[in-house]
C-alpha positions as CSV (number, residue, x, y, z in Angstrom):
1,M,11.6,10.0,-29.4
2,E,10.1,8.3,-26.5
3,D,6.6,9.0,-25.9
4,R,6.4,11.6,-22.7
5,V,3.0,12.3,-22.4
6,S,1.1,11.6,-19.6
7,D,-1.6,8.4,-20.4
8,G,-4.3,10.7,-19.1
9,T,-5.7,8.4,-16.4
10,G,-4.5,10.6,-13.7
11,I,-2.3,7.8,-12.1
12,G,0.8,10.1,-12.2
13,S,-1.2,12.1,-9.5
14,D,-0.7,9.5,-7.1
15,L,2.8,10.7,-6.8
16,G,1.6,13.9,-5.7
17,G,2.9,15.1,-9.2
18,T,1.9,13.7,-13.3
19,D,4.6,11.2,-15.0
20,A,4.9,13.8,-17.5
21,E,6.4,16.7,-14.9
22,R,8.7,13.5,-14.0
23,A,10.3,13.2,-17.2
24,A,10.2,16.7,-18.0
25,R,12.7,16.7,-14.6
26,R,14.9,14.0,-16.1
27,D,15.1,15.8,-19.6
28,Q,16.4,19.1,-17.9
29,A,18.9,17.2,-15.6
30,V,20.4,15.2,-18.2
31,R,21.2,19.2,-19.6
32,A,21.6,20.6,-16.7
33,A,24.4,17.4,-15.8
34,V,26.2,17.8,-19.4
35,E,26.4,21.4,-19.3
36,E,28.0,21.4,-16.0
37,G,30.5,18.6,-16.9
38,L,29.1,15.6,-14.5
39,L,28.6,13.7,-18.1
40,G,31.3,14.5,-21.1
41,P,34.0,12.5,-22.4
42,D,36.0,12.1,-19.4
43,T,32.7,11.3,-17.7
44,P,31.0,9.5,-19.8
45,V,28.4,7.3,-17.6
46,V,26.3,8.5,-14.6
47,G,23.4,8.4,-12.5
48,L,20.7,11.0,-11.6
49,L,18.4,10.7,-8.6
50,D,15.0,12.8,-8.8
51,V,15.2,14.2,-5.3
52,T,11.6,15.8,-6.0
53,G,10.4,12.5,-7.2
54,I,11.4,10.6,-4.0
55,R,9.9,13.0,-1.8
56,E,6.5,12.5,-3.4
57,S,6.9,8.5,-3.9
58,A,7.4,8.7,0.3
59,A,4.5,11.2,0.5
60,A,1.9,9.3,-1.7
61,L,3.0,6.0,0.3
62,R,2.2,7.2,3.7
63,A,-1.1,8.9,2.3
64,A,-2.2,5.7,0.5
65,F,-2.1,3.7,4.1
66,E,-3.3,7.1,6.0
67,A,-6.7,6.8,4.0
68,V,-7.5,3.5,4.6
69,T,-6.2,2.9,8.1
70,A,-7.9,3.4,11.7
71,P,-6.5,7.0,13.3
72,G,-4.0,6.2,15.7
73,T,-3.0,3.0,14.1
74,P,0.8,2.4,14.2
75,V,2.6,2.2,10.9
76,L,5.9,2.0,10.2
77,H,7.2,2.0,6.5
78,A,10.7,0.5,6.3
79,F,12.6,1.0,2.8
80,A,14.3,-2.0,1.8
81,V,17.7,-0.9,1.8
82,K,18.8,-3.6,-0.9
83,A,17.0,-1.7,-3.4
84,T,19.4,1.2,-3.4
85,P,22.4,1.4,-0.8
86,L,23.1,4.9,-0.6
87,V,23.7,6.9,2.7
88,P,22.2,10.0,1.5
89,V,18.9,8.2,0.2
90,L,18.0,6.4,3.5
91,R,19.1,9.8,5.0
92,L,16.1,11.6,2.8
93,L,14.0,8.8,3.0
94,D,14.1,9.2,6.9
95,E,13.3,12.6,6.9
96,E,10.4,11.9,4.7
97,G,9.1,9.3,7.7
98,V,10.6,5.9,6.1
99,G,12.6,4.2,8.2
100,A,14.7,1.0,6.9
101,E,14.3,-2.4,6.4
102,V,18.0,-4.2,6.6
103,A,19.1,-7.9,5.4
104,S,22.7,-8.0,6.2
105,P,25.7,-5.9,8.8
106,G,26.5,-3.9,5.7
107,E,22.8,-2.7,5.0
108,L,22.6,-2.2,9.1
109,A,25.7,-0.1,8.9
110,L,23.9,1.7,6.3
111,A,20.7,2.6,7.9
112,R,23.0,3.9,10.8
113,A,25.0,5.8,9.4
114,A,22.3,7.6,7.4
115,G,20.8,8.5,11.0
116,V,17.8,5.9,11.2
117,P,17.1,5.2,15.0
118,P,16.6,1.8,15.7
119,E,13.1,1.9,16.7
120,R,12.4,2.3,12.9
121,T,14.7,-0.4,11.3
122,V,13.7,-3.6,10.9
123,L,15.9,-7.0,10.4
124,D,14.9,-9.2,8.1
125,S,17.9,-11.4,6.6
126,P,17.5,-15.2,6.3
127,A,21.1,-15.7,7.4
128,K,21.3,-14.1,10.5
129,T,24.4,-15.1,12.8
130,P,24.4,-15.3,16.2
131,G,26.5,-11.5,16.4
132,E,24.1,-9.9,14.1
133,L,21.4,-11.5,16.5
134,R,22.9,-10.1,19.4
135,E,23.9,-6.8,17.5
136,A,19.8,-6.2,16.6
137,L,18.8,-7.2,20.2
138,A,21.4,-4.8,21.9
139,L,20.1,-1.6,19.5
140,G,17.0,-2.3,20.5
141,I,16.0,-3.4,16.4
142,A,13.1,-5.1,15.3
143,L,14.1,-8.9,13.5
144,N,11.6,-11.9,12.6
145,A,13.3,-15.1,12.9
146,D,13.4,-17.0,10.1
147,N,13.3,-20.4,10.9
148,P,13.5,-22.7,14.3
149,Q,16.7,-22.8,14.6
150,E,16.9,-18.8,14.7
151,L,14.7,-18.8,17.2
152,E,16.6,-21.1,19.4
153,R,19.2,-18.8,18.9
154,I,17.1,-15.6,19.6
155,D,15.5,-17.9,22.9
156,A,19.4,-18.2,24.4
157,L,19.8,-14.5,24.2
158,V,16.7,-13.6,25.1
159,K,16.8,-15.5,28.2
160,S,20.9,-14.4,28.8
161,S,19.6,-10.7,28.7
162,G,16.5,-11.0,30.8
163,G,14.3,-10.3,28.4
164,P,13.7,-9.1,25.3
165,S,14.5,-5.4,23.9
166,A,13.3,-4.9,20.9
167,P,10.3,-6.1,18.8
168,L,10.7,-9.9,17.7
169,G,8.5,-12.1,15.8
170,I,8.6,-14.8,12.9
171,R,8.7,-14.9,9.2
172,V,6.0,-17.5,7.4
173,N,5.9,-18.2,4.1
174,P,2.0,-18.5,3.2
175,Q,3.2,-20.5,0.6
176,V,0.2,-18.6,-2.0
177,G,2.1,-19.0,-5.5
178,G,4.7,-17.2,-7.7
179,G,4.5,-14.5,-10.6
180,S,6.2,-13.8,-14.1
181,I,9.7,-13.7,-12.4
182,E,10.4,-16.8,-10.7
183,A,13.6,-15.6,-9.0
184,L,11.6,-12.9,-7.4
185,S,8.6,-15.0,-5.8
186,T,9.1,-15.5,-2.5
187,A,6.0,-17.1,-1.4
188,T,6.3,-20.3,-3.7
189,A,6.0,-24.1,-2.0
190,T,9.9,-24.3,-2.1
191,S,10.9,-20.7,-1.2
192,K,13.7,-20.4,1.2
193,F,12.4,-17.8,3.5
194,G,10.2,-18.0,6.3
195,V,8.8,-21.1,7.8
196,A,6.8,-22.6,5.0
197,L,3.2,-22.8,6.1
198,R,1.9,-25.5,4.4
199,D,4.7,-28.0,5.5
200,A,3.1,-30.6,7.3
201,G,3.0,-29.7,11.1
202,A,4.4,-26.3,10.3
203,R,1.4,-24.5,11.1
204,E,1.2,-25.8,14.7
205,W,4.5,-25.3,15.5
206,V,3.9,-21.4,14.6
207,V,1.2,-21.5,16.7
208,R,3.1,-23.3,19.7
209,A,6.2,-21.1,19.1
210,Y,4.2,-18.1,20.2
211,L,2.0,-19.3,23.2
212,D,5.1,-20.6,24.5
213,R,7.2,-17.0,24.2
214,P,4.3,-14.3,25.2
215,W,7.3,-12.1,23.5
216,L,6.9,-12.5,20.3
217,T,4.5,-9.8,19.5
218,R,5.0,-9.5,15.5
219,L,4.0,-11.8,12.3
220,H,6.1,-11.4,9.1
221,A,5.4,-12.4,5.7
222,H,6.8,-11.4,2.4
223,T,5.0,-12.8,-1.1
224,G,7.0,-11.5,-3.5
225,S,8.3,-8.4,-5.9
226,Q,8.4,-7.9,-9.4
227,G,6.1,-9.8,-11.3
228,I,3.6,-10.7,-8.6
229,P,0.2,-9.4,-9.2
230,L,-1.4,-7.4,-6.5
231,T,-4.4,-9.8,-5.9
232,L,-1.4,-12.7,-5.1
233,M,0.1,-10.1,-2.7
234,A,-3.3,-9.4,-0.9
235,Q,-3.6,-13.3,-0.5
236,G,-0.3,-13.7,1.4
237,V,-1.1,-10.9,3.5
238,R,-4.6,-12.3,4.1
239,E,-3.4,-15.6,4.9
240,T,-0.7,-13.9,7.6
241,Y,-3.5,-11.8,9.0
242,R,-5.7,-14.9,9.5
243,L,-2.7,-16.7,11.3
244,A,-2.3,-13.4,13.8
245,E,-5.6,-13.9,14.4
246,E,-5.6,-17.7,14.8
247,I,-2.6,-17.4,17.5
248,N,-4.3,-14.4,19.4
249,E,-7.4,-16.8,20.0
250,R,-5.5,-19.3,21.1
251,A,-3.3,-17.4,23.3
252,G,-6.4,-15.4,24.6
253,R,-5.3,-12.1,24.4
254,R,-3.3,-9.6,21.8
255,Q,-0.1,-11.1,21.8
256,V,0.1,-10.6,18.0
257,D,-0.1,-6.7,17.9
258,T,2.0,-5.9,14.3
259,L,1.6,-7.4,11.1
260,D,5.0,-6.8,8.6
261,I,3.5,-7.4,5.7
262,G,6.6,-6.7,3.4
263,G,7.0,-5.2,0.4
264,G,7.1,-5.9,-3.4
265,L,5.0,-3.3,-5.2
266,P,6.0,-4.1,-8.7
267,V,6.9,-1.2,-10.9
268,N,5.5,-0.2,-14.8
269,F,8.7,-0.5,-16.7
270,A,6.9,-0.2,-20.4
271,S,6.6,3.7,-19.8
272,D,6.8,6.7,-17.4
273,A,3.1,5.8,-16.1
274,T,3.1,4.8,-12.5
275,T,1.2,1.8,-11.8
276,P,0.3,0.3,-10.1
277,T,0.0,2.7,-7.1
278,Y,0.3,2.6,-3.5
279,A,-3.2,3.8,-3.3
280,E,-4.3,0.7,-5.6
281,Y,-2.7,-1.5,-3.7
282,A,-3.9,0.2,-0.1
283,R,-7.4,-0.9,-1.9
284,V,-6.9,-4.0,-2.7
285,L,-5.4,-4.8,0.5
286,R,-8.6,-3.1,2.7
287,E,-10.9,-5.0,0.0
288,A,-9.4,-8.7,0.7
289,V,-8.2,-8.4,4.9
290,P,-10.5,-5.3,5.8
291,G,-9.6,-6.3,9.2
292,L,-6.1,-5.3,8.7
293,F,-6.6,-1.6,9.0
294,D,-9.3,-1.9,12.1
295,G,-6.9,-0.5,14.5
296,R,-6.0,-3.7,16.3
297,Y,-2.9,-4.3,14.4
298,G,-0.2,-2.1,14.0
299,L,1.3,-2.1,10.5
300,V,5.2,-2.6,8.7
301,T,5.5,-2.3,5.3
302,E,8.9,-2.9,3.3
303,F,8.9,-1.4,0.0
304,G,11.9,-0.9,-1.8
305,R,11.9,-0.7,-5.6
306,S,8.7,1.1,-5.5
307,L,9.6,4.0,-3.8
308,L,13.5,4.7,-6.0
309,A,12.9,2.8,-9.8
310,K,11.2,5.5,-11.6
311,H,13.4,8.8,-9.6
312,G,16.7,7.0,-11.1
313,T,18.6,7.1,-14.7
314,V,21.6,5.9,-15.7
315,V,23.2,8.0,-18.8
316,A,26.1,7.1,-20.9
317,R,27.7,8.5,-23.6
318,V,27.8,6.8,-26.9
319,E,31.7,6.4,-27.4
320,Y,31.5,4.9,-31.1
321,A,28.4,4.5,-33.4
322,K,28.7,1.7,-35.7
323,S,27.2,-1.3,-37.9
324,A,27.1,-5.2,-37.8
325,G,25.3,-7.4,-40.3
326,G,22.6,-4.0,-41.7
327,R,22.2,-3.4,-37.8
328,A,23.4,0.5,-36.1
329,V,25.1,-0.2,-33.0
330,A,26.2,2.3,-30.4
331,V,28.9,1.5,-27.6
332,T,28.0,3.3,-24.8
333,H,29.6,3.2,-21.1
334,A,26.7,1.9,-19.7
335,G,26.3,-2.1,-19.6
336,V,26.6,-5.2,-17.7
337,Q,28.6,-3.6,-14.8
338,V,25.4,-1.1,-13.8
339,A,22.5,-3.1,-15.6
340,T,23.2,-6.7,-15.0
341,R,19.8,-8.3,-14.3
342,T,19.0,-6.5,-18.3
343,V,21.9,-8.1,-19.4
344,Y,21.9,-11.6,-18.3
345,A,17.9,-11.8,-18.5
346,P,16.6,-9.0,-20.6
347,G,13.3,-10.7,-21.0
348,A,12.6,-10.6,-17.2
349,W,14.6,-6.8,-17.1
350,P,13.6,-4.9,-20.3
351,L,14.6,-1.2,-20.0
352,R,13.4,1.8,-21.7
353,I,16.3,3.3,-23.0
354,A,15.9,7.5,-24.2
355,A,18.1,9.2,-26.7
356,Y,20.3,12.3,-26.1
357,D,22.0,14.3,-28.3
358,G,25.8,15.2,-27.5
359,K,24.5,18.4,-25.5
360,G,21.6,16.7,-23.2
361,R,18.1,17.6,-25.3
362,P,16.1,14.9,-26.2
363,K,17.2,13.5,-29.9
364,E,14.6,14.0,-32.4
365,G,14.5,12.4,-35.9
366,P,13.3,8.8,-37.3
367,A,13.0,5.9,-35.6
368,V,16.0,3.6,-36.7
369,V,16.2,0.2,-35.0
370,Q,19.5,-0.6,-33.3
371,D,21.5,-2.3,-30.1
372,V,22.5,-0.1,-27.1
373,A,25.6,-1.7,-26.4
374,G,27.5,-1.7,-23.1
375,P,31.5,-1.6,-22.8
376,A,32.2,-4.9,-21.1
377,C,34.0,-7.5,-23.3
378,F,31.5,-9.9,-24.2
379,A,28.8,-10.4,-27.1
380,G,25.9,-10.4,-24.7
381,D,26.8,-7.1,-23.3
382,L,23.6,-5.0,-24.5
383,L,21.0,-2.8,-23.3
384,A,18.4,-3.4,-25.4
385,V,18.3,-5.3,-28.5
386,G,16.7,-4.2,-31.8
387,R,15.1,-0.6,-30.4
388,S,13.9,1.5,-32.6
389,L,15.3,5.0,-31.1
390,P,16.3,8.4,-33.3
391,L,19.9,7.3,-34.9
392,L,22.2,7.6,-31.7
393,E,26.1,8.8,-32.8
394,Q,29.0,9.1,-31.6
395,G,29.0,11.8,-28.8
396,D,25.3,11.1,-27.7
397,Y,23.4,10.0,-24.8
398,A,22.0,7.0,-24.1
399,A,19.7,6.8,-21.0
400,A,18.4,3.7,-19.5
401,L,15.4,4.7,-17.5
402,D,13.5,3.5,-14.3
403,T,17.1,2.7,-12.8
404,G,16.7,4.2,-9.5
405,A,16.5,1.1,-7.8
406,Y,19.0,-2.3,-8.4
407,Y,20.8,-0.8,-11.0
408,F,23.6,2.0,-10.1
409,A,23.6,1.1,-6.8
410,H,24.7,-2.6,-7.7
411,H,27.6,-2.8,-9.5
412,Y,28.8,-5.8,-10.9
413,A,32.9,-5.0,-10.9
414,Y,33.1,-7.3,-15.0
415,N,36.1,-6.1,-16.6
416,S,37.3,-4.1,-13.5
417,L,34.2,-1.3,-14.9
418,A,34.7,1.5,-12.6
419,R,31.4,2.6,-10.5
420,P,29.8,5.8,-12.0
421,G,28.9,8.4,-9.8
422,V,25.3,9.3,-8.6
423,Y,24.0,13.0,-8.4
424,G,20.6,13.9,-6.7
425,F,19.0,16.6,-8.4
426,G,16.5,19.2,-7.5
427,P,15.1,23.0,-8.2
428,D,17.5,25.3,-7.4
429,G,15.3,27.9,-6.8
430,T,15.8,29.9,-9.7
431,G,14.1,27.7,-12.4
432,G,17.5,26.0,-12.6
433,L,18.6,22.5,-11.2
434,A,21.3,22.1,-8.2
435,F,22.9,18.7,-7.8
436,A,24.6,17.0,-4.6
437,V,27.6,14.3,-4.7
438,V,25.8,10.5,-3.8
439,R,28.0,8.7,-4.4
440,E,31.6,9.8,-5.7
441,P,32.7,8.1,-9.2
442,Q,35.5,5.0,-8.2
443,T,38.9,5.7,-9.2
444,V,41.0,3.3,-11.0
445,E,43.5,3.5,-8.0
446,E,40.6,2.4,-6.0
447,I,39.6,0.0,-8.1
448,V,43.8,-1.9,-7.2
449,A,43.1,-1.4,-4.1
450,E,40.4,-3.5,-3.6
451,S,41.7,-6.0,-6.3
452,G,44.5,-6.7,-3.8
453,G,46.9,-3.8,-4.7
454,P,48.3,-3.4,-1.5
455,H,49.1,-7.1,-1.2
456,A,50.7,-7.4,-4.9
457,S,53.8,-9.9,-3.4
458,A,51.4,-12.0,-0.9
459,L,51.6,-14.8,-3.2
460,T,55.2,-15.3,-4.5
461,T,56.0,-15.2,-0.8
462,L,54.5,-18.3,-0.8
463,R,57.1,-21.1,-1.6
464,P,56.8,-24.8,-1.9
465,A,58.6,-26.2,0.4
466,P,62.0,-28.5,-0.8
467,R,61.1,-32.4,-1.8
468,H,62.5,-34.9,0.5
469,E,65.2,-35.9,-2.6
470,D,66.2,-32.3,-2.6
471,T,67.0,-31.7,0.7
472,A,68.8,-35.6,0.4
473,D,70.8,-34.2,-2.7
474,A,71.7,-30.9,-1.0
475,G,73.0,-32.8,2.2
476,S,75.7,-35.4,0.2
């Protein structure tokens, strides 16, 4: 069984509760899900969300920045919706004082359905259509132009409307380098995001863009996500801050009044310990960019994975237990359809697996080296390879931990496997747990409908035109 004891550093206290308490809630939830029938032979995979943990993360984020920011400084923490695009999650975070950062029409629609107000919403897509820009401006949603062509579109919309109706800014790429996961490093020399500041003439173009447009009042940068060290994140923020200072000095006034410093706090997937913490990151920022918190600039953050990852668990029933080449293999119902990144890039996205018995209790027993496989029809559909766990047997459960972000909310429909149901859990007031439906499990009828079922005859109605010689033969 995995070690569920806190490392004694007190890191878990940054979340308002210890790491051991969070692990204990998870164990309780798995058992309760089995007892209540949310997990079983007919429902072999579910996603579980710890509502208490989510609330604690939101509180820790707010507290970390309040501790280093001058009183009265406007701070908007906007959750990166892509991390967990589920309306009930967005509603919960909004209740906890966290808005929404959206990057597509779909994400904006989810935020609006959750009731997130426009003034607590930020649009950051790198490929906004004219219609998206028009909608955001009409709603009063803050947005950051990604490039000169997009700024030209915004120019036309602002002119036609008689002035901006929302906070507007430009996204820049400070080009400070990448981390250990190249695909998530957004401040490299060739990143697709924002205006590359170190390219020839780019910095002067950005400064001039602000001087020519007094209504540009925000400046945005995002250095990266998982795999980015805190020092590199702080370096990206420092470069953005310096640019804002330069713009304001040349403008002769405080034109840039808000800095959007993005998010991207890495998550520890190796243990239950929460590290790094928001408090640690805030301290690193204060040391690297002291002027950031003196009250002259409002702040926007866009954390995603770090708010949700530790509070989600994907639990799958072991359908069969077998052996191949002398190694035990547990064939489960969670694989590439819920853990796409882990299956295709296991080196970058390894997951911890916890073993539970058929009643949902943490499984005891000697560690056995085994593979934990998914249900998809290809050999690489593996959640874990050569992992030491109590032997998983038919009817047991394998839980993929730290999967509250970018896992059960981003379904990959390989083999037309259904999206699992997602349930939030919290105390019921009597020492037990109460569950709430976050997303209903997908039905096979819905799979058929999404796969063109209502249009089954669409292609057979398209007949080839008769050949010329066929027409001639028919006439003779």
